[in-house]
Backbone as CSV, one residue per row, in Angstrom:
resi,resn,N_x,N_y,N_z,CA_x,CA_y,CA_z,C_x,C_y,C_z
1,MET,3.459,-30.523,15.893,2.711,-29.406,16.450,1.410,-29.174,15.681
2,TYR,1.486,-29.344,14.367,0.313,-29.107,13.532,-0.150,-30.393,12.852
3,THR,0.104,-31.536,13.489,-0.170,-32.831,12.857,-1.631,-32.988,12.469
4,ASP,-2.548,-32.639,13.378,-3.971,-32.810,13.089,-4.407,-31.916,11.930
5,LEU,-3.944,-30.655,11.948,-4.263,-29.744,10.847,-3.735,-30.283,9.525
6,LYS,-2.468,-30.689,9.558,-1.831,-31.190,8.339,-2.580,-32.404,7.787
7,ASP,-2.972,-33.318,8.683,-3.679,-34.527,8.237,-4.993,-34.176,7.557
8,LYS,-5.718,-33.229,8.129,-7.009,-32.851,7.535,-6.817,-32.173,6.175
9,ILE,-5.792,-31.339,6.067,-5.519,-30.686,4.778,-5.168,-31.734,3.729
10,GLU,-4.328,-32.684,4.086,-3.927,-33.725,3.133,-5.123,-34.577,2.718
11,GLU,-6.006,-34.883,3.676,-7.194,-35.678,3.344,-8.107,-34.921,2.387
12,ALA,-8.327,-33.637,2.657,-9.185,-32.835,1.781,-8.563,-32.650,0.410
13,TRP,-7.243,-32.600,0.364,-6.543,-32.459,-0.919,-6.795,-33.677,-1.807
14,GLU,-6.832,-34.842,-1.193,-7.045,-36.079,-1.939,-8.517,-36.329,-2.247
15,ASP,-9.413,-35.798,-1.407,-10.842,-36.039,-1.582,-11.598,-34.717,-1.405
16,ARG,-11.886,-34.033,-2.503,-12.490,-32.701,-2.435,-13.940,-32.726,-1.920
17,THR,-14.559,-33.904,-1.866,-15.909,-33.953,-1.300,-15.906,-33.602,0.183
18,LEU,-14.748,-33.727,0.825,-14.640,-33.399,2.251,-14.739,-31.897,2.507
19,LEU,-14.631,-31.101,1.444,-14.687,-29.643,1.609,-16.062,-29.143,2.045
20,SER,-17.043,-30.021,2.066,-18.370,-29.633,2.551,-18.536,-29.911,4.044
21,GLU,-17.535,-30.548,4.675,-17.637,-30.914,6.085,-16.949,-29.856,6.956
22,ASN,-17.594,-29.519,8.063,-17.128,-28.427,8.923,-15.719,-28.641,9.460
23,ASP,-15.381,-29.879,9.828,-14.041,-30.133,10.386,-12.949,-29.733,9.403
24,TYR,-13.166,-29.994,8.127,-12.166,-29.700,7.107,-12.182,-28.222,6.734
25,ILE,-13.372,-27.639,6.704,-13.468,-26.195,6.478,-12.750,-25.440,7.592
26,ASN,-12.980,-25.862,8.835,-12.331,-25.209,9.976,-10.818,-25.359,9.931
27,ALA,-10.349,-26.531,9.484,-8.901,-26.752,9.391,-8.278,-25.800,8.374
28,ILE,-8.921,-25.652,7.224,-8.410,-24.740,6.188,-8.412,-23.308,6.700
29,GLU,-9.508,-22.903,7.310,-9.615,-21.528,7.816,-8.587,-21.262,8.918
30,THR,-8.301,-22.275,9.733,-7.293,-22.116,10.784,-5.905,-21.897,10.194
31,VAL,-5.574,-22.651,9.154,-4.276,-22.475,8.492,-4.149,-21.062,7.925
32,ILE,-5.184,-20.574,7.266,-5.135,-19.239,6.672,-4.998,-18.174,7.765
33,ALA,-5.715,-18.358,8.874,-5.621,-17.405,9.985,-4.210,-17.374,10.561
34,ARG,-3.574,-18.529,10.633,-2.215,-18.583,11.180,-1.188,-18.048,10.187
35,LEU,-1.456,-18.220,8.905,-0.614,-17.558,7.900,-0.708,-16.051,8.059
36,ASP,-1.916,-15.556,8.249,-2.147,-14.125,8.389,-1.369,-13.546,9.566
37,LYS,-1.289,-14.308,10.647,-0.600,-13.855,11.857,0.903,-14.147,11.831
38,GLY,1.344,-14.891,10.832,2.764,-15.236,10.757,3.142,-16.425,11.614
39,GLU,2.142,-17.145,12.129,2.420,-18.317,12.965,2.760,-19.536,12.123
40,LEU,2.320,-19.553,10.889,2.672,-20.577,9.910,3.240,-19.891,8.688
41,ARG,4.129,-20.576,7.983,4.694,-20.043,6.752,4.696,-21.115,5.681
42,VAL,4.566,-20.682,4.438,4.641,-21.606,3.313,6.047,-22.178,3.185
43,ALA,7.047,-21.372,3.490,8.440,-21.831,3.487,9.159,-21.162,4.644
44,GLU,10.103,-21.874,5.243,10.810,-21.329,6.401,12.238,-21.845,6.436
45,PRO,13.155,-21.020,6.966,14.544,-21.475,7.072,14.700,-22.449,8.235
46,ILE,15.307,-23.590,7.944,15.629,-24.578,8.970,17.106,-24.903,8.818
47,GLY,17.910,-24.449,9.794,19.354,-24.603,9.667,19.867,-23.793,8.497
48,ASN,20.575,-24.449,7.583,21.159,-23.754,6.433,20.339,-23.881,5.161
49,ARG,19.114,-24.365,5.277,18.288,-24.527,4.073,16.874,-24.032,4.319
50,TRP,16.161,-23.866,3.230,14.755,-23.475,3.304,13.887,-24.696,3.073
51,HIS,12.873,-24.852,3.926,11.959,-25.986,3.828,10.592,-25.495,3.363
52,VAL,10.034,-26.143,2.341,8.706,-25.788,1.834,7.656,-26.641,2.532
53,ASN,6.687,-25.979,3.155,5.566,-26.678,3.778,4.456,-26.821,2.739
54,ASP,4.557,-27.864,1.930,3.615,-27.966,0.814,2.177,-28.141,1.278
55,TRP,1.977,-28.687,2.467,0.610,-28.850,2.972,-0.040,-27.492,3.258
56,VAL,0.793,-26.496,3.613,0.263,-25.149,3.833,-0.158,-24.541,2.496
57,LYS,0.638,-24.779,1.461,0.251,-24.349,0.106,-1.078,-24.974,-0.303
58,LYS,-1.233,-26.250,0.017,-2.479,-26.944,-0.317,-3.670,-26.278,0.368
59,ALA,-3.460,-25.851,1.626,-4.537,-25.179,2.349,-4.929,-23.869,1.662
60,VAL,-3.935,-23.146,1.151,-4.224,-21.888,0.438,-5.055,-22.178,-0.813
61,ILE,-4.676,-23.210,-1.552,-5.423,-23.570,-2.767,-6.840,-24.020,-2.416
62,LEU,-6.978,-24.782,-1.323,-8.299,-25.281,-0.919,-9.182,-24.186,-0.335
63,TYR,-8.562,-23.084,0.068,-9.334,-21.977,0.633,-10.256,-21.344,-0.418
64,PHE,-9.816,-21.341,-1.678,-10.607,-20.723,-2.730,-11.957,-21.404,-2.936
65,PRO,-12.007,-22.748,-3.078,-13.321,-23.370,-3.315,-14.290,-23.305,-2.135
66,ILE,-13.788,-23.101,-0.912,-14.725,-23.033,0.219,-15.248,-21.616,0.453
67,MET,-14.669,-20.638,-0.243,-15.109,-19.257,-0.086,-16.088,-18.878,-1.192
68,GLN,-16.993,-17.981,-0.859,-17.993,-17.520,-1.812,-17.648,-16.115,-2.294
69,MET,-17.987,-15.837,-3.534,-17.807,-14.487,-4.052,-18.706,-13.522,-3.288
70,GLU,-18.168,-12.367,-2.951,-18.976,-11.354,-2.286,-18.454,-9.969,-2.642
71,GLU,-19.318,-9.003,-2.493,-18.923,-7.629,-2.771,-18.323,-7.019,-1.516
72,ILE,-17.176,-6.391,-1.680,-16.482,-5.755,-0.559,-16.454,-4.259,-0.822
73,LYS,-16.992,-3.498,0.104,-17.016,-2.050,-0.055,-16.161,-1.392,1.008
74,THR,-15.324,-0.471,0.576,-14.523,0.305,1.509,-14.460,1.734,0.984
75,GLY,-15.156,2.616,1.667,-15.271,3.979,1.162,-15.941,3.974,-0.198
76,PRO,-15.378,4.689,-1.172,-15.988,4.704,-2.504,-15.573,3.510,-3.362
77,PHE,-14.704,2.641,-2.838,-14.160,1.548,-3.642,-14.979,0.276,-3.453
78,VAL,-15.167,-0.460,-4.541,-15.934,-1.694,-4.507,-15.108,-2.804,-5.162
79,PHE,-15.048,-3.969,-4.494,-14.347,-5.133,-5.029,-15.325,-6.303,-5.054
80,HIS,-15.029,-7.302,-5.874,-15.860,-8.507,-5.935,-14.930,-9.700,-5.994
81,ASP,-14.836,-10.408,-4.862,-13.795,-11.421,-4.737,-14.206,-12.444,-3.686
82,LYS,-13.393,-13.524,-3.600,-13.613,-14.540,-2.571,-12.809,-14.260,-1.303
83,MET,-11.806,-13.403,-1.402,-10.885,-13.185,-0.295,-11.163,-11.880,0.427
84,LYS,-11.103,-11.935,1.737,-11.178,-10.712,2.527,-9.871,-9.937,2.386
85,LEU,-9.943,-8.649,2.668,-8.735,-7.839,2.723,-8.147,-7.897,4.124
86,LYS,-6.862,-7.708,4.208,-6.188,-7.707,5.501,-6.611,-6.471,6.300
87,THR,-6.703,-6.635,7.622,-7.107,-5.538,8.498,-6.162,-5.459,9.700
88,ASP,-6.525,-4.638,10.678,-5.780,-4.516,11.948,-4.331,-4.077,11.746
89,TYR,-4.108,-3.178,10.795,-2.749,-2.707,10.546,-2.174,-1.951,11.743
90,LYS,-2.987,-1.145,12.392,-2.507,-0.369,13.535,-2.008,-1.285,14.635
91,LYS,-2.767,-2.317,14.936,-2.383,-3.281,15.967,-1.088,-3.999,15.596
92,ALA,-0.915,-4.281,14.318,0.281,-5.001,13.856,1.494,-4.088,13.716
93,GLY,1.301,-2.768,13.801,2.413,-1.837,13.650,2.871,-1.682,12.217
94,VAL,1.902,-1.776,11.293,2.198,-1.694,9.858,1.631,-0.392,9.302
95,ARG,2.427,0.283,8.475,1.965,1.507,7.816,1.513,1.170,6.406
96,VAL,0.291,1.523,6.083,-0.254,1.256,4.754,-0.760,2.553,4.150
97,VAL,-0.135,2.981,3.065,-0.512,4.208,2.365,-1.620,3.864,1.366
98,PRO,-2.662,4.697,1.257,-3.641,4.441,0.192,-2.913,4.425,-1.161
99,HIS,-3.085,3.528,-2.016,-3.919,2.372,-2.141,-3.118,1.095,-1.968
100,GLY,-2.482,0.930,-0.846,-1.804,-0.316,-0.544,-2.827,-1.368,-0.150
101,ILE,-2.728,-2.559,-0.757,-3.701,-3.624,-0.490,-2.974,-4.930,-0.214
102,ALA,-3.362,-5.578,0.882,-2.893,-6.930,1.178,-4.112,-7.807,1.400
103,ARG,-4.038,-9.008,0.912,-5.120,-9.956,1.119,-4.990,-10.613,2.489
104,TYR,-6.125,-10.942,3.077,-6.135,-11.743,4.293,-5.412,-13.061,4.018
105,GLY,-4.570,-13.478,4.955,-3.761,-14.679,4.752,-2.336,-14.352,4.351
106,ALA,-2.052,-13.055,4.142,-0.671,-12.591,3.951,-0.193,-12.021,5.279
107,HIS,1.065,-12.252,5.615,1.598,-11.726,6.867,2.508,-10.535,6.622
108,LEU,2.279,-9.459,7.370,3.131,-8.279,7.344,3.695,-8.062,8.742
109,GLY,5.013,-8.054,8.871,5.655,-7.879,10.164,5.628,-6.436,10.645
110,LYS,5.937,-6.263,11.901,5.961,-4.933,12.512,6.939,-4.023,11.768
111,GLY,6.490,-2.785,11.515,7.359,-1.820,10.854,7.364,-1.901,9.344
112,VAL,6.613,-2.850,8.768,6.489,-2.892,7.299,5.772,-1.639,6.817
113,ILE,6.242,-1.107,5.695,5.579,0.027,5.051,5.105,-0.423,3.674
114,MET,3.817,-0.264,3.434,3.248,-0.558,2.120,2.827,0.742,1.462
115,MET,3.550,1.147,0.438,3.088,2.219,-0.419,1.959,1.654,-1.287
116,PRO,1.392,2.395,-2.227,0.358,1.799,-3.087,0.921,0.564,-3.790
117,SER,0.608,-0.596,-3.280,1.242,-1.847,-3.699,0.308,-2.995,-3.362
118,TYR,0.759,-4.224,-3.603,-0.134,-5.375,-3.437,0.637,-6.565,-2.871
119,VAL,0.063,-7.190,-1.837,0.640,-8.399,-1.244,-0.426,-9.484,-1.249
120,ASN,-0.123,-10.615,-1.869,-1.124,-11.663,-2.079,-1.126,-12.679,-0.933
121,ILE,-2.192,-13.468,-0.869,-2.386,-14.470,0.175,-1.207,-15.445,0.227
122,GLY,-0.818,-15.820,1.446,0.276,-16.771,1.639,1.647,-16.145,1.681
123,ALA,1.742,-14.867,1.288,3.045,-14.189,1.319,3.440,-13.861,2.751
124,TYR,4.736,-13.722,2.967,5.283,-13.367,4.283,6.275,-12.232,4.070
125,VAL,5.978,-11.077,4.666,6.866,-9.914,4.565,7.310,-9.571,5.980
126,ASP,8.594,-9.717,6.243,9.093,-9.609,7.614,9.308,-8.150,8.029
127,GLU,9.682,-7.972,9.275,9.746,-6.669,9.930,10.654,-5.676,9.203
128,GLY,10.182,-4.428,9.166,11.013,-3.329,8.677,11.176,-3.229,7.183
129,THR,10.441,-4.021,6.437,10.596,-4.021,4.976,9.702,-2.967,4.324
130,MET,10.215,-2.334,3.298,9.482,-1.353,2.505,8.995,-2.002,1.213
131,VAL,7.676,-1.967,0.997,7.089,-2.420,-0.266,6.671,-1.148,-1.003
132,ASP,7.493,-0.735,-1.947,7.332,0.583,-2.552,6.232,0.592,-3.608
133,THR,6.025,1.758,-4.210,4.872,1.999,-5.076,4.798,1.031,-6.253
134,TRP,3.619,0.436,-6.404,3.273,-0.514,-7.454,4.120,-1.788,-7.421
135,ALA,4.779,-2.053,-6.312,5.447,-3.350,-6.143,4.395,-4.419,-5.859
136,THR,4.674,-5.640,-6.291,3.753,-6.760,-6.098,4.502,-7.917,-5.433
137,VAL,3.941,-8.395,-4.333,4.484,-9.576,-3.659,3.493,-10.706,-3.916
138,GLY,3.873,-11.650,-4.762,2.967,-12.698,-5.207,2.652,-13.710,-4.126
139,SER,1.661,-14.553,-4.396,1.216,-15.542,-3.420,2.377,-16.431,-2.976
140,CYS,2.524,-16.534,-1.668,3.498,-17.409,-1.001,4.939,-16.912,-1.060
141,ALA,5.203,-15.753,-1.701,6.567,-15.214,-1.712,7.008,-14.900,-0.286
142,GLN,8.280,-15.115,-0.010,8.841,-14.901,1.319,9.866,-13.777,1.258
143,VAL,9.636,-12.723,2.053,10.524,-11.562,2.046,11.036,-11.340,3.477
144,GLY,12.345,-11.170,3.614,12.968,-11.076,4.928,12.856,-9.716,5.584
145,LYS,13.621,-9.543,6.643,13.637,-8.305,7.420,14.418,-7.209,6.697
146,ASN,13.935,-5.980,6.868,14.670,-4.773,6.439,15.071,-4.802,4.965
147,CYS,14.185,-5.342,4.136,14.411,-5.315,2.692,13.762,-4.066,2.097
148,HIS,14.144,-3.760,0.869,13.503,-2.660,0.134,13.116,-3.189,-1.231
149,LEU,11.806,-3.240,-1.477,11.299,-3.594,-2.791,10.938,-2.290,-3.487
150,SER,11.744,-1.879,-4.444,11.575,-0.569,-5.075,10.339,-0.527,-5.971
151,GLY,10.067,0.650,-6.525,8.874,0.862,-7.338,8.752,-0.124,-8.480
152,GLY,7.583,-0.741,-8.584,7.293,-1.629,-9.695,7.927,-3.001,-9.631
153,VAL,8.551,-3.354,-8.517,9.149,-4.689,-8.386,8.045,-5.751,-8.455
154,GLY,8.323,-6.844,-9.131,7.365,-7.948,-9.206,7.972,-9.228,-8.675
155,LEU,7.461,-9.692,-7.534,7.860,-10.993,-7.003,6.763,-11.980,-7.352
156,GLY,7.103,-12.997,-8.113,6.097,-13.930,-8.612,5.494,-14.792,-7.517
157,GLY,4.269,-15.219,-7.764,3.617,-16.167,-6.873,3.831,-17.583,-7.365
158,VAL,3.950,-18.510,-6.414,4.125,-19.923,-6.768,3.190,-20.744,-5.885
159,LEU,2.024,-21.092,-6.414,1.114,-21.973,-5.680,1.224,-23.420,-6.167
160,GLU,1.292,-23.588,-7.460,1.412,-24.941,-8.001,2.570,-25.018,-8.975
161,PRO,3.272,-26.146,-9.034,3.081,-27.343,-8.217,3.366,-27.072,-6.738
162,VAL,2.635,-27.766,-5.859,2.695,-27.442,-4.439,4.071,-27.694,-3.822
163,GLN,4.842,-28.583,-4.432,6.165,-28.880,-3.874,7.216,-27.871,-4.297
164,ALA,6.867,-26.977,-5.229,7.836,-26.008,-5.737,8.124,-24.928,-4.702
165,SER,9.373,-24.513,-4.636,9.764,-23.457,-3.704,9.233,-22.115,-4.185
166,PRO,8.750,-21.275,-3.268,8.323,-19.934,-3.659,9.518,-19.013,-3.859
167,VAL,9.273,-17.829,-4.360,10.302,-16.795,-4.409,10.723,-16.473,-2.974
168,ILE,12.030,-16.422,-2.747,12.559,-16.140,-1.416,13.538,-14.976,-1.504
169,ILE,13.268,-13.936,-0.735,14.167,-12.794,-0.618,14.612,-12.746,0.846
170,GLU,15.880,-12.990,1.107,16.348,-13.037,2.495,16.560,-11.628,3.060
171,ASP,17.001,-11.553,4.318,17.116,-10.282,5.043,18.037,-9.282,4.352
172,ASN,17.676,-7.991,4.501,18.537,-6.864,4.117,18.861,-6.803,2.625
173,CYS,17.955,-7.312,1.799,18.152,-7.228,0.353,17.560,-5.933,-0.199
174,PHE,18.135,-5.458,-1.284,17.613,-4.293,-2.008,17.277,-4.746,-3.420
175,ILE,16.000,-4.612,-3.785,15.538,-5.027,-5.109,15.173,-3.769,-5.889
176,GLY,15.908,-3.480,-6.954,15.779,-2.223,-7.679,14.513,-2.111,-8.509
177,SER,14.252,-0.891,-8.962,13.019,-0.571,-9.672,12.776,-1.490,-10.868
178,ARG,11.542,-1.946,-10.964,11.059,-2.767,-12.074,11.789,-4.101,-12.193
179,ALA,12.499,-4.507,-11.164,13.104,-5.840,-11.176,12.003,-6.885,-11.038
180,ILE,12.218,-8.048,-11.635,11.247,-9.144,-11.597,11.960,-10.408,-11.132
181,VAL,11.371,-11.058,-10.117,11.917,-12.305,-9.583,10.775,-13.313,-9.536
182,VAL,10.888,-14.389,-10.305,9.790,-15.352,-10.423,10.329,-16.781,-10.376
183,GLU,9.397,-17.747,-10.439,9.723,-19.177,-10.549,10.606,-19.669,-9.410
184,GLY,10.362,-19.176,-8.199,11.056,-19.706,-7.039,12.512,-19.321,-6.918
185,VAL,12.940,-18.262,-7.580,14.331,-17.819,-7.463,14.601,-17.372,-6.025
186,HIS,15.781,-17.693,-5.545,16.179,-17.455,-4.154,17.268,-16.376,-4.120
187,ILE,16.947,-15.251,-3.482,17.909,-14.156,-3.339,18.449,-14.198,-1.913
188,GLU,19.718,-14.477,-1.767,20.289,-14.627,-0.426,20.550,-13.269,0.221
189,SER,20.829,-13.292,1.514,20.867,-12.082,2.340,21.810,-11.007,1.806
190,GLU,21.342,-9.762,1.908,22.098,-8.547,1.596,22.421,-8.371,0.122
191,ALA,21.807,-9.186,-0.741,22.044,-9.017,-2.178,21.376,-7.736,-2.678
192,VAL,21.908,-7.223,-3.779,21.381,-6.013,-4.422,21.078,-6.338,-5.876
193,LEU,19.823,-6.145,-6.283,19.469,-6.268,-7.690,19.270,-4.869,-8.248
194,GLY,19.978,-4.544,-9.321,19.816,-3.248,-9.959,18.484,-3.155,-10.689
195,ALA,18.167,-1.965,-11.156,16.920,-1.743,-11.888,16.823,-2.666,-13.098
196,ASN,15.616,-3.195,-13.309,15.273,-3.987,-14.500,15.936,-5.359,-14.571
197,VAL,16.508,-5.835,-13.489,17.007,-7.217,-13.487,15.806,-8.158,-13.533
198,VAL,15.855,-9.147,-14.417,14.785,-10.140,-14.525,15.383,-11.519,-14.256
199,LEU,14.846,-12.186,-13.231,15.354,-13.502,-12.861,14.231,-14.525,-12.884
200,THR,14.375,-15.528,-13.725,13.467,-16.671,-13.753,14.265,-17.907,-13.342
201,GLY,13.587,-19.033,-13.266,14.283,-20.256,-12.890,15.364,-20.663,-13.869
202,SER,15.273,-20.213,-15.112,16.254,-20.604,-16.132,17.237,-19.491,-16.488
203,THR,17.096,-18.323,-15.887,18.002,-17.208,-16.204,19.430,-17.528,-15.762
204,LYS,20.377,-17.297,-16.651,21.777,-17.428,-16.256,22.168,-16.240,-15.384
205,ILE,22.728,-16.541,-14.225,23.250,-15.512,-13.320,24.756,-15.719,-13.285
206,ILE,25.492,-14.804,-13.888,26.919,-15.028,-14.138,27.762,-14.085,-13.293
207,ASP,28.607,-14.650,-12.461,29.549,-13.866,-11.652,30.765,-13.553,-12.524
208,VAL,30.948,-12.261,-12.819,32.030,-11.848,-13.713,33.127,-11.105,-12.942
209,THR,33.176,-11.296,-11.644,34.139,-10.548,-10.826,35.512,-11.204,-10.784
210,GLY,35.598,-12.464,-11.185,36.886,-13.163,-11.147,37.470,-13.356,-12.527
211,PRO,38.578,-14.083,-12.620,39.228,-14.289,-13.922,38.408,-15.156,-14.872
212,GLU,37.516,-15.986,-14.329,36.646,-16.827,-15.143,35.201,-16.653,-14.676
213,PRO,34.238,-16.685,-15.598,32.836,-16.547,-15.190,32.377,-17.747,-14.370
214,VAL,31.542,-17.490,-13.375,30.928,-18.549,-12.572,29.414,-18.407,-12.730
215,GLU,28.765,-19.495,-13.127,27.349,-19.419,-13.467,26.455,-20.026,-12.385
216,TYR,25.368,-19.329,-12.098,24.343,-19.818,-11.175,23.006,-19.800,-11.906
217,LYS,22.076,-20.603,-11.408,20.681,-20.524,-11.854,19.782,-20.686,-10.636
218,GLY,18.782,-19.819,-10.557,17.804,-19.936,-9.481,18.252,-19.420,-8.139
219,ARG,19.482,-18.895,-8.070,19.998,-18.428,-6.777,20.995,-17.302,-6.981
220,VAL,20.827,-16.245,-6.185,21.806,-15.161,-6.148,22.542,-15.257,-4.813
221,PRO,23.855,-15.468,-4.822,24.600,-15.618,-3.567,24.538,-14.358,-2.696
222,ALA,24.725,-14.549,-1.420,24.657,-13.461,-0.442,25.579,-12.306,-0.821
223,ARG,25.079,-11.087,-0.633,25.792,-9.819,-0.800,26.180,-9.520,-2.252
224,SER,25.675,-10.302,-3.198,25.987,-10.042,-4.601,25.329,-8.752,-5.086
225,VAL,26.036,-8.052,-5.958,25.491,-6.875,-6.633,25.239,-7.280,-8.088
226,VAL,23.967,-7.170,-8.535,23.546,-7.764,-9.799,22.953,-6.702,-10.723
227,ILE,23.332,-6.760,-11.997,22.753,-5.864,-13.000,22.279,-6.695,-14.198
228,PRO,21.431,-6.118,-15.067,21.016,-6.845,-16.271,22.196,-7.015,-17.225
229,GLY,22.175,-8.109,-17.958,23.209,-8.344,-18.959,22.641,-9.162,-20.106
230,SER,23.503,-9.595,-21.007,23.087,-10.459,-22.109,24.279,-11.282,-22.569
231,TYR,23.983,-12.389,-23.242,25.042,-13.205,-23.828,24.577,-13.673,-25.199
232,THR,25.509,-14.095,-26.017,25.186,-14.519,-27.373,24.804,-15.991,-27.403
233,LYS,23.660,-16.279,-28.029,23.206,-17.672,-28.148,22.904,-17.968,-29.609
234,LYS,23.305,-19.165,-30.031,23.089,-19.569,-31.412,21.717,-20.224,-31.573
235,PHE,20.994,-19.785,-32.590,19.720,-20.388,-32.972,19.819,-20.825,-34.430
236,ALA,18.801,-21.529,-34.886,18.805,-21.968,-36.296,18.878,-20.772,-37.244
237,ALA,18.262,-19.673,-36.833,18.215,-18.490,-37.705,19.418,-17.574,-37.523
238,GLY,20.323,-17.944,-36.620,21.501,-17.105,-36.425,21.809,-16.885,-34.954
239,GLU,22.712,-15.957,-34.675,23.123,-15.654,-33.303,22.391,-14.416,-32.811
240,TYR,21.869,-14.515,-31.559,21.111,-13.409,-30.981,21.493,-13.234,-29.517
241,GLN,21.218,-12.029,-29.031,21.497,-11.728,-27.637,20.326,-12.173,-26.757
242,VAL,20.652,-12.892,-25.694,19.662,-13.427,-24.758,19.908,-12.800,-23.389
243,PRO,18.852,-12.381,-22.668,19.051,-11.752,-21.362,19.676,-12.688,-20.334
244,CYS,20.483,-12.111,-19.480,21.031,-12.814,-18.323,21.187,-11.779,-17.213
245,ALA,21.762,-12.183,-16.105,22.065,-11.250,-15.023,23.542,-11.389,-14.687
246,LEU,24.187,-10.269,-14.390,25.619,-10.264,-14.118,25.890,-9.856,-12.681
247,ILE,26.641,-10.675,-11.977,27.133,-10.297,-10.651,28.427,-9.528,-10.867
248,ILE,28.391,-8.230,-10.525,29.548,-7.383,-10.827,30.307,-6.950,-9.574
249,GLY,29.845,-7.353,-8.413,30.538,-6.967,-7.188,29.880,-7.582,-5.974
250,LYS,30.425,-7.233,-4.811,29.918,-7.726,-3.533,29.757,-6.568,-2.556
251,ARG,28.690,-6.612,-1.780,28.579,-5.689,-0.655,29.585,-6.091,0.411
252,LYS,30.132,-5.092,1.093,31.043,-5.378,2.197,30.257,-5.912,3.385
253,GLU,30.875,-6.828,4.120,30.273,-7.281,5.369,30.352,-6.134,6.367
254,SER,29.202,-5.751,6.898,29.174,-4.611,7.809,27.947,-4.691,8.688
255,THR,28.070,-4.233,9.916,26.905,-4.158,10.796,26.017,-2.980,10.396
256,ASP,26.592,-2.012,9.691,25.819,-0.869,9.204,25.342,-1.189,7.790
257,LYS,24.131,-1.758,7.699,23.628,-2.236,6.413,23.380,-1.091,5.433
258,LYS,22.968,0.065,5.944,22.695,1.188,5.050,23.972,1.691,4.396
259,THR,25.030,1.823,5.180,26.320,2.255,4.625,26.843,1.241,3.625
260,SER,26.714,-0.049,3.973,27.154,-1.118,3.077,26.412,-1.056,1.748
261,LEU,25.116,-0.806,1.809,24.323,-0.711,0.586,24.740,0.492,-0.241
262,ASN,24.851,1.650,0.390,25.225,2.866,-0.340,26.589,2.728,-1.001
263,ASP,27.525,2.118,-0.288,28.861,1.887,-0.855,28.787,0.978,-2.078
264,ALA,27.970,-0.096,-1.969,27.855,-1.045,-3.075,27.245,-0.394,-4.308
265,LEU,26.236,0.433,-4.109,25.603,1.112,-5.235,26.544,2.107,-5.903
266,ARG,27.256,2.863,-5.063,28.183,3.875,-5.598,29.402,3.228,-6.255
267,ASP,30.015,2.275,-5.582,31.249,1.689,-6.092,31.016,0.927,-7.398
268,ASN,29.812,0.347,-7.555,29.527,-0.434,-8.759,28.679,0.309,-9.782
269,ASN,28.371,1.584,-9.466,27.608,2.433,-10.388,26.308,1.745,-10.832
270,VAL,25.556,1.270,-9.835,24.335,0.511,-10.112,23.114,1.424,-10.097
271,ALA,22.325,1.367,-11.170,21.062,2.119,-11.216,20.001,1.351,-10.456
272,VAL,19.235,2.070,-9.620,18.197,1.421,-8.829,16.848,2.076,-9.041
């Protein structure tokens, strides 16, 4: 479907001198426009797995050198950048509270609410999701339907290496205040992260709900309830506590997602 676009992006990626030619500039701009509308995504679910469209990531990276720095004025505010700001919120059915800012090339689905927060280029935020105050959705991060990103949440951006998976938050997830998810960590549907959970690609995520611990890295299983934790690690200078994340329970399967969430928070005494 996008073979011609993809070919031009790949050619420009290998030969940057092509960035001065209109055909290649138009191809890059078309990809960014389709990202903005949600017609293309940096990563998308195909069957039971997520597929990374690395050529789309390449287009985002190539967009920077073809753009010129310019001053952007909106009311009393002045910015100086290469990227336009996202517009047409009313048409898209998106609520944006001052000072919520999204860059052009980020997609916001119908019913998204942006409190004073930031969504970077290449990100995809699906319908009905709340991006709460001072939350940040990094470049190319993928956020599902009806999620809640609480105050100060940080979802990392992953542009390079281009083959690396971005941060993925699936549908109906609740990410607690000041939680940080970076390095392509994948949060599966209906999971709950408590306040201050920090997940990197190397963070141990330990399920402590059974008779023996079960360890994950880079992925939080569906409906898991997660809080910050620590474990003892030996170093040359002695033994010290190292951060980890603990899965302490599961949300119940329910068609009423709000009730399921409230029950999970109350039953597991999770701070959010």
